[in-house]
C-alpha positions in Angstrom: 0.0 0.0 0.0 1.4 3.4 -1.0 1.1 6.1 1.7 1.1 9.7 0.3 2.9 12.3 2.4 0.4 15.0 1.3 -2.9 15.1 -0.4 -2.3 18.5 -2.0 -2.7 18.6 -5.8 0.4 20.2 -7.3 0.1 23.1 -9.7 -0.3 21.8 -13.2 -2.1 18.6 -12.2 -5.6 18.1 -13.5 -8.2 16.1 -11.6 -10.8 14.6 -14.0 -13.0 11.8 -14.9 -12.5 10.0 -18.2 -15.1 7.9 -20.0 -13.3 5.4 -22.2 -14.6 2.8 -24.6 -14.5 0.3 -21.7 -15.1 2.1 -18.4 -15.2 5.3 -16.4 -12.0 6.2 -14.5 -10.9 8.8 -12.0 -7.7 10.4 -13.4 -4.8 12.7 -12.6 -3.1 14.3 -15.6 -0.3 16.7 -16.3 0.6 18.1 -19.7 4.1 18.6 -21.0 5.9 21.8 -20.3 8.2 23.2 -23.0 9.4 20.8 -25.7 7.1 17.8 -25.8 8.9 14.5 -25.7 6.1 11.9 -25.5 3.5 10.4 -23.2 3.6 8.3 -20.1 0.9 6.1 -18.5 1.3 5.1 -14.8 -0.6 2.1 -13.5 -1.1 1.9 -9.6 -0.9 -1.2 -7.5 -3.0 -3.3 -5.1 -5.0 -1.1 -2.7 -3.4 1.9 -4.4 -4.7 4.7 -6.6 -3.8 7.6 -8.8 -2.6 9.5 -5.7 0.4 7.1 -5.6 1.9 9.1 -8.5 0.6 12.6 -8.0 4.0 14.0 -6.7 5.9 12.9 -9.9 3.4 14.2 -12.4 4.7 17.8 -12.5 8.3 16.5 -12.5 7.7 14.4 -15.6 5.8 17.2 -17.2 8.8 19.4 -16.8 10.8 16.9 -18.7 8.4 17.3 -21.6 6.0 14.4 -21.1 2.2 14.3 -21.0 1.5 12.0 -18.0 -1.7 10.2 -17.0 -2.4 8.0 -14.0 -5.8 6.6 -13.0 -7.7 4.4 -10.6 -8.1 1.0 -12.1 -11.6 -0.5 -12.5 -13.1 -0.7 -9.1 -10.3 1.1 -7.3 -11.0 4.0 -5.1 -12.9 6.6 -7.3 -13.3 4.4 -10.4 -16.6 2.4 -10.3 -16.7 -1.4 -10.6 -19.5 -3.8 -10.5 -19.6 -7.3 -9.0 -20.0 -8.9 -12.4 -17.2 -7.0 -14.2 -14.2 -8.7 -15.6 -11.2 -8.1 -13.4 -8.8 -10.5 -15.1 -5.3 -9.2 -15.9 -6.2 -9.2 -19.6 -9.3 -7.1 -18.9 -7.4 -4.7 -16.6 -4.7 -4.3 -19.3 -7.4 -3.6 -21.8 -8.8 -0.9 -19.5 -5.3 0.7 -19.2 -4.9 0.7 -23.0 -8.4 2.3 -23.3 -7.2 5.1 -20.9 -4.2 5.7 -23.1 -6.4 5.8 -26.2 -8.7 8.4 -24.6 -6.2 10.7 -22.9 -2.8 10.4 -24.6 -1.9 11.9 -27.9 0.8 9.4 -28.9 0.1 6.0 -30.4 3.1 4.7 -28.6 3.7 5.6 -24.9 5.9 4.9 -22.0 4.2 2.5 -19.6 5.0 2.1 -15.9 3.4 -0.4 -13.5 3.9 -0.1 -9.7 3.7 -3.3 -7.6 0.5 -5.2 -8.7 0.3 -2.6 -11.5 3.4 -4.2 -12.9 1.5 -7.4 -13.6 -1.1 -5.4 -15.5 1.6 -3.5 -17.4 3.4 -6.8 -18.3 0.1 -8.1 -19.7 -0.5 -5.0 -21.7 3.0 -5.1 -23.1 2.6 -8.8 -24.2 -0.7 -8.1 -25.8 0.2 -4.9 -27.6 4.0 -4.4 -27.8 3.5 -2.1 -30.8 1.9 0.4 -28.5 4.5 0.4 -25.7 7.5 2.6 -26.2 9.1 1.4 -23.0 8.1 -0.6 -20.0 9.0 0.3 -16.4 8.4 -2.2 -13.5 8.6 -0.3 -10.2 8.8 -2.4 -7.0 7.1 -5.2 -8.9 7.8 -8.8 -9.6 7.7 -11.6 -12.3 4.4 -13.0 -11.1 2.5 -13.8 -7.9 3.7 -12.2 -4.7 2.3 -15.0 -2.6 1.1 -15.3 1.0 3.2 -14.5 4.0 2.8 -13.9 7.7 3.4 -10.2 7.2 1.1 -10.0 4.2 -1.6 -12.6 4.7 -3.2 -12.3 1.3 -5.2 -15.6 1.6 -6.9 -14.4 4.7 -7.6 -11.0 3.1 -9.1 -12.6 0.0 -11.3 -14.8 2.1 -12.5 -11.9 4.2 -13.4 -9.6 1.3 -17.2 -9.7 0.9 -17.7 -11.1 4.3 -16.1 -8.5 6.5 -16.5 -4.7 6.0 -13.6 -3.3 4.1 -13.0 -0.6 6.6 -12.6 -3.3 9.3 -10.0 -5.2 7.2 -8.1 -1.9 6.7 -8.2 -1.0 10.4 -6.8 -4.4 11.3 -3.9 -3.9 8.8 -3.2 -0.4 10.2 -3.4 -1.5 13.8 -0.7 0.2 15.8 0.6 2.4 13.0 0.7 6.2 13.7 0.1 8.6 10.8 -1.0 12.2 10.4 -4.8 12.4 10.8 -5.5 13.5 7.2 -3.5 10.6 5.8 -5.1 8.1 8.1 -8.5 9.3 7.0 -7.6 9.1 3.3 -6.2 5.6 3.6 -9.4 4.4 5.3 -11.6 6.1 2.8 -9.6 4.8 -0.2 -9.5 1.2 1.0 -13.2 1.1 1.9 -14.2 2.7 -1.4 -12.8 -0.2 -3.4 -15.4 -2.4 -5.2 -15.1 -5.6 -3.2 -15.1 -7.7 -6.4 -12.2 -5.7 -7.8 -10.1 -5.8 -4.6 -10.8 -9.6 -4.2 -9.7 -10.3 -7.8 -6.5 -8.2 -7.5 -5.7 -9.9 -4.2 -6.2 -13.3 -5.9 -3.9 -12.2 -8.8 -1.2 -11.5 -6.2 -1.6 -15.1 -5.0 -1.6 -16.9 -8.4 -0.5 -14.7 -11.3 1.8 -16.6 -13.6 5.4 -15.6 -14.4 5.3 -14.1 -17.9 8.7 -12.4 -17.9 10.0 -14.4 -20.8 7.0 -13.3 -22.9 7.8 -9.7 -22.0 11.4 -10.1 -23.0 10.4 -11.6 -26.3 8.5 -8.4 -27.3 11.8 -6.5 -27.5 10.3 -3.5 -25.7 13.0 -1.7 -23.7 12.6 -2.3 -19.9 13.7 -0.4 -16.8 13.4 -2.1 -13.4 13.7 -0.3 -10.1 12.9 -0.7 -6.4 13.3 1.2 -3.2 16.3 0.0 -1.1 13.9 -1.2 1.7 11.1 -2.4 -0.5 9.2 -5.0 1.5 7.1 -6.7 -1.3 8.7 -9.1 -3.8 12.0 -10.5 -2.6 15.0 -8.4 -3.7 16.7 -11.3 -5.4 13.5 -12.1 -7.3 13.4 -8.5 -8.6 17.1 -8.6 -9.6 16.6 -11.9 -11.4 13.6 -10.5 -13.2 15.6 -7.5 -14.4 18.4 -9.9 -15.7 15.9 -12.0 -17.6 14.6 -8.7 -19.2 18.1 -7.8 -20.3 18.7 -5.1 -17.8 19.8 -4.5 -14.2 17.7 -3.4 -11.2 18.1 0.2 -10.1 18.1 0.7 -6.3 16.6 3.9 -5.0 18.3 4.6 -1.6 15.7 6.9 -0.1 12.6 4.8 -0.9 10.9 1.6 0.2 7.9 0.2 -1.7 6.5 3.4 -3.1 9.3 5.6 -4.6 6.9 8.0 -6.4 5.6 9.3 -3.0 8.6 8.5 -0.8 11.3 9.9 -2.9 9.8 11.5 -6.1 12.8 13.7 -7.0 15.2 10.8 -6.6 13.0 8.4 -8.6 12.5 10.8 -11.5 16.2 11.7 -11.6 17.1 8.0 -11.9 14.4 7.3 -14.5 15.1 10.4 -16.6 17.9 9.1 -18.7 16.1 5.9 -19.6 13.0 7.9 -20.7 14.9 10.5 -22.7 17.0 7.8 -24.5 13.8 6.3 -25.9 
């Protein structure tokens, strides 16, 4: 779960709703400043939202990129119904529809954070001709799996039976945060469509490893994590990067959510990769 440091919307960031060919999404967008260099689509992770990227939007716009991030189907402020399709293929198709609606370029840079990396991999495999580059941030080759510190099986079983706010409060037990951030996290978690959250949780338990298929597309890949990232094992992320023909970049000031924990450091490290493609 990404935890924003502030809920302020930076100057130059638009808050809007977008109706695509597939669904309605809540969106944050920033337009390129100065010489325009291309487009970027940012896909958030499990229990996350567009707010996980808000601090980096103006930084990327300053580099010359139009940038869009969105709540996935059933996440936070994007609606989702119980009978909707929440497969990775469907979520990837949703992401592509957002790009079609809001980005000017046919080909775009694609970043997936955490669970969003699984969606981004799926989109890249399905439509490599649309993806200029792929970035996997604090993500992994497939399922994250269950653990004592992240009991995904118990969470998946509880969704639909226990109020989401109760699940969230159990996860947050004993953690001290600023009151505004605490309220936001509770609101965001409980606003998820239960079917969406349950499906995403299940994907983290059983998503297949498709890294070799991603590598076969030939799309340039950048892989990074925070130094103290606590999700996928560090060696698994490093091996994934190697299989993708690159090396993992370590962000010293970040943990699992570099875009909110160390936005300047993250964009500084990502900059050369983006500008070289």
